[in-house]
Structure formats: C-alpha cells, structure tokens
N, C-alpha and C positions, 0 to 999 in steps of 0.2 A: 485613350485606353492604352496607347504605346508607352506614356509615362509611367502608368501604373504597373505594366508588365516589366518595364526596365528596373523599377523599385523592387519588385518581387524577385526578379533575377539577381539583383544586388544582394538581397537578404538571403537567397539560396546560397550564393558563393560564401557569405559570412558564415552560415551554418555549416558549410562544408569545411571551412578552416577551423571553426569552433569544434567539430567532431574529432580533429586530429590533434587537438590541445590536450596536453596530459592532465590539466585540472579537470576538465571535462570528463575524460576517460576514467579518472579515479572516482568520480561521483556517479554512480550507477543511475540513480534517480534523474539527475541532469543529463546524462548520456542518452537515456531512453527518450526523455521529452524532447531532447534536440534532434535526435535521430528521427523521431516520429514527424517533426515539423518539416525536416529536410525531405524526407520521403513524400509528404503530402505536396510540398512545393514542386518536386521533380516532374510530375505529370504536367503542371502548368508550364514550366520552364521548358520543357522539352517541345510543347505545342508552340510556345512563343518562338523559339529557335527555328522551327520549321516555318512558322508564319513569316519571321524576318527573311528567311531565305526565299520564300515564295515572292515577297514583295520586291526583293532585289532582282529576281529573275524576271519579274514583269517589267521592271525598268530596261533591263537588258534587251527584252523582246521588243519593246516599244522603240528602243534605239535601233534595232535591226529592220524595223518597219520603214525606216528612212532610207534604206538600201535601194538602189536603181534596180538590182537584179530582181525580176519578177518571182523566181523560184525561192530566192531567200525571203522575199516579202511574204509569200505564201506560207513558208515554213514558220516564220515568225508569228504570222497571224493565227495559226493553228496552235503554236504553243502558248500564246497569249491568252486564246480562249480557254485553253485547258488550265492554266494557271489562275486566271480570275475565278473559274469555277471552284478550284482548290482553295482559293483565298476566302470565298464565301463560307465554304464548308469549315474552314479552320475558325473563321470569326465566330460562327454559331458555337463550335466546341468551346472556344475560349470564354464567351460569354457565360455558358453553363459552368466552366470551371471556376470563374470569377465570383459566382454567387457564394457569399459568405457561408461557410459551413457551421452548423450548431456544434459548439464545442463538446456537447454530450454525445455526439454521434460517434466519437472515438472511444467511448467508455465500454468496458466489459458490462455484462448484465446479470441479474437474477431473473431466470425464465421460469414462470409458473403456469402449469396447465391443471385446471380443476374441471371435474365433471359438473354438469349443470341439470337442466330439467331432462327428464327421459330414463330415470332409474338405471338399471343395469346397463341399457344400451349406452347411456351417456358416459359411464365409466369405460366401456369398450371403446367408444369414440375418443375419449381423451387419450387412452392407449395408442390408437391410431395416430392421433396427431403427435404424440411423443415420438413414435417411429418415423413419422414424416419429417419432423424437425431434426432428429438426430442424424438421419441420413443427409439431410441438407447441409447441416453443420459439417459432417464429415467430407462432403463435396467441396465446400469453400474453405476447409482448413480451420474451421473453429473447433476448439476443445471444450467438451461439455462433461461436467461432473455432477452426478445426482447428490443432492445434499438432504433430500426428504422425499419419502414415497409412501403413499398409503394405497395398497391395492384394492381393485374392486372385488366383490365376492364371486363374480363369473368371469373375471379377466379385466384388463385394462386398469386404470387408476382412478381413485376418487380425488387424489391430488398428487402432483409429482412436481418438485422444485429442482432445478438445475442452476449451476454456476457455469456460465458461458463466457469464454475468453477467446480473443483474436484480434484481427484487424477491422476497425470500423463496425464492431458488434452492434451497438445500439442503433447506428445508422441505417443497418440492414434489417434489424429486427423490431424496430419501434412501431411499424405499422401493423404488427401482429396482435397488439393488445385489443381485447374486446371479445365480443361472443362469436363463436363459430357454430354454425348449424350444420347438421347433416340430415339428409333425406334418403332413406334406404329401408330395405326389410331386414329388421334386426335378427341376429342369430336366435334369439329368444322368442321370436314370433313365429307360431305355428301355422297360422292363416295365411301367410304370404302377403301381408299388408305393409305398405310403405309407412314408416313412422318418422317424425321429425324430433330429433334430440339435439342437445346442445352441450357445449363445453366452453369454458373461458380461458383466455390466455392473459397473463400480466407479464409486462416486460419492464424491469426496473434497472435503470443504469446505476453502475457502482461508482460513486464519487469517491475520490480520495477522502478519508475522513477529516484530514486537515483543511480540505477545501469547503467543507460543509459549514456554511456561514450561520450557525446558531450558537448563541451564548449558553454556556453551561449553566448559569445561574437561572436560565429561562425554561429549564428542563426538569421535569419530575420524571424519575426512573423507578418503575416497580419490576420486581421480578416474581415469578410465579411458576408453579409446577406444570408442566406440559401434559395434557392429557394423553395417554398411550393406549395402545390396542389390548393391554392386559398381558399376564404372564411375564416373560422375562423382559419385554419392552416397556414396562411401566417405567416412567421417568421418575426416579427417587430423588432428583436434585431439582431445585428451582432453575431450570435452565430457560424458561420463557421470559421474555423481556418486552416491557412496554415503556414507550417514552410518551410524555404529554407535554406539549408546548404550551406553557402557562399564559403568554400574552393571547394566544388565539383559541386556546382550547383544543387544539387538533392533536389526536393521539394515533399512534401506530405501534404494532407490536409484532413480534415473531416468535414462533415455536418450531420454524422449519428445521432447525438444526438441534442435535443433542448438546452441542457446544453453547453454552452462554455467551461466549466472547463472539462466535459467529452470529448468534441472535441479535446481540447488541448492534453489530454491523448491519444487519439487515434491517432491523426496526428503525435504526437512525437513518438509513437511506430512504426507507418508506416515508418516514416523518418528513424529511427534506423534500421529497417529491410531492407530497400532499401540500405543504406549505407553498412550494414553487407553483403548484397548479392553481391555488386560491389566488396567488399574486398574478398570475397569468390572466385568469378569469376577470379580476379587477382591471387590468391593463386593457384587455379586449373591450370591456364595458366603457371604460373612460374614453377609448379611441372610437367607439360606436362601430366596431368592426362587424359587419353583417354576416360574413362567411365564417364557417367554421373550419378550424384547422383539420387538415386531412388525417393528421395523426389522432385527432379527437383528444378526449380527456384521458383515454385509456381505461375508461369506465367499463365494468364487466358487462354492463347492460347494452353498450353500443354494439349492434349487430353489425359485423364487418364482412362476413363471408358465408356463403353456403356451398355445401358439397353434395351434389345431387348424383347418387350412384346409378339409378336407373337410366339417366341420360348422360352419364359419364361427363357431367358438367360441374364446373367450379365457377362461382360468380362472387366478384369482389363488389360489394354494393356501394363503396365510396366513390369508385371511379367508373362504374357501370362496365367492368371488365368481365366478358364471359368467355370461357375457354372450354372445348370439348376435349379435354386430355386429363381428366380427373385421375385416371390411373397412373399417369406420369407424375402428377402434382403430389398424390399420396405416398409415392415412392421417392420424395424428396427433390423433385425437379420444380423448386419454387422461384427460380430465377426470373421466368417471364412475368409473374405476378409481382414480385419484389421490385424488378426493374421498372415496371409500369408505374407502381406506386411513387417511386423516387422521381420518375420523369414528371409526373402529376405535381409533386411537391416542388420541384424546381420551376415548373412553369408558374405555380402560385406565387412563388418567390420573385420571379421576374416580373410578373404582373404587377405586384405590389411594390417593386422597385427596391426590394430587400437584397 
C-alpha cells in the first residue's frame, strides 16, 4: 500500500508543477482537467502524509519504551496505544480513498422529475421533490438551472428538467434515479384518507460531446416539432431531436429545451447512456454477477424511496435505511441518506475487490 501511496504523491507533485506551467494556464480546458485531478488527489495525499507521520511517531515511541525510567516507559506506552489506534483509523480511511472512482462521478447532470401515478397529487409531489432537491443543491453549492417545466393543473409539475453543475455532481446524485413514492393525505382529498402517489427521477451525466464514442455514420438524426401547451408557447420550429443508433436500433430523443442545439446535446447524452447500459448488462451477464448494482439501471420503475408523512418517515429500500426525520429531508437535508448510499456502494466495491 505504501508504494502505491508514494506513487500517488509523486503524481500529485507533478500536477502541482503542471498547474504553474504557462502552457497549462493558457489552455483553460487542460487547466481545469489538471486542477480537478490535483484537488481529487489532495485528500488522499494529506491522509498519506498524516499516516506516515503516525508511523514515524510509533517508531519513536517504541524506542522510548527501551528507556530505564519507569515514568518515561509509561508515557511512551500511552502514546503508542493512542498512535496505534490512529494508525488503524487512517488505514481504513485510506482504503476507502483508494477505491477507484467512477469517472462519471465528476460529471454535471441533467436532472429530471416527472409526476407518476396519482393524478394531481403526483404533480404536487413532483413539485415537493423539486423544492427538496433545489434546497439540497443550495446547501452543497450546486448550481441548478431549469431548462424545461410543465406545471400541474393544481400546482407542482408534470415534468421539470434542470441542468445541475458543481463538484462531483453525478457522484452525489446518481442514486436518486428511480421511482419515489409518497404516502399522505393529499390536499385534494376531502375524506382525510392516506393515498399513495409517485414521481420519477432520472439523473443523466453530461459527457463532453467529444468523449462520446459513437461514430457519426452509425447515427440517424431526426428533427420534429415539439408539442406545446398552446397559445404563444406552441413550438413553431423543429426543435425536437431524435438520434437512432443504427447498429443496435437504440433511440433517444429530447424536447426538453426550445433550443435545437441543447436538445441535440441532451438526446445524444441519453443515447450514449442507453448504449452503455446495454453494454453493462451484457458484461454483468457474462460475468454471471448475481447482485444488482446499488445504482440500479436508473429505470423509472425501480422503486427506490418512500416518503411517509403520517409517520414522519423516509425509507430507502435499496439499503433498508429508515429515518424518522422526513420533515428535515423534504427541506433539503439529504446528506444522511446520500452518504449512507455512498458508504454502501464503497462497501460493495471493497467486497468485490474493485
């Protein structure tokens, strides 16, 4: 482990030098990429430096144990016990930090919420999810811009799509894809009965277009007029875009933006993710993996979380996590849920030796 950490430290210092190189500073894209890797390695390098210091101090304490003075030996033993405990803690931290990160984790995302089963109440719930997530984004410093919204007839949204940017956005939000259920007395219910409604969330990582490995001659591109709500919002241009990957027949489209250029980007991202998902499934089958990834397929039918208002309870079904603090969660305090999911994913990776 020490050899691996030393190599990482050398890479960190190399990147530090590269960041002050005028050639790197001139190229904004290269500078951003280098700076990101540098910042990512800093946490691990800091832990390694502290770990090395602890190892050195352990050796010093062991030397002090050879002293003839009983008081000195007692002090040395107390110091050694404390340092060895710290050593074990740091080793566990470093093991987690050494788990290879999914390169997609660093990406910004297209974040979509749609109302599901439950009529007007489902739209109201989609609006509640939108407020929950935007409050969470504000707390952790993510920037969110609404690129498409279709409001419900009595409030909330039938669909809302956001462009979310920040540090490690997909790494934090990828677990949110799937079906979210709510159990409560709807505002539209006159008899006071508890109903179950649903909304779905889709989280799409935003790849750099040049990083998407699909040949242009394997794509068919169709444009079409997006359906509007009527009146001044009817789309008079063909801004909707659909891509079809000819070798596989997989298709993806977007009408989320009024800009055809933005829809091309979103549709291509969706197509790429669909192709990657098919490839992943094939890989899982070939390796005969029995477990299902914690993230799942991102399918809208995957029931991932239930929000029970009468009991102030939120349950994440993938990791059997239940919290009786729904009031805080719906006000954007999602840290405990998301951190628990990240810990579970890391435990999976360590178990599999990844």
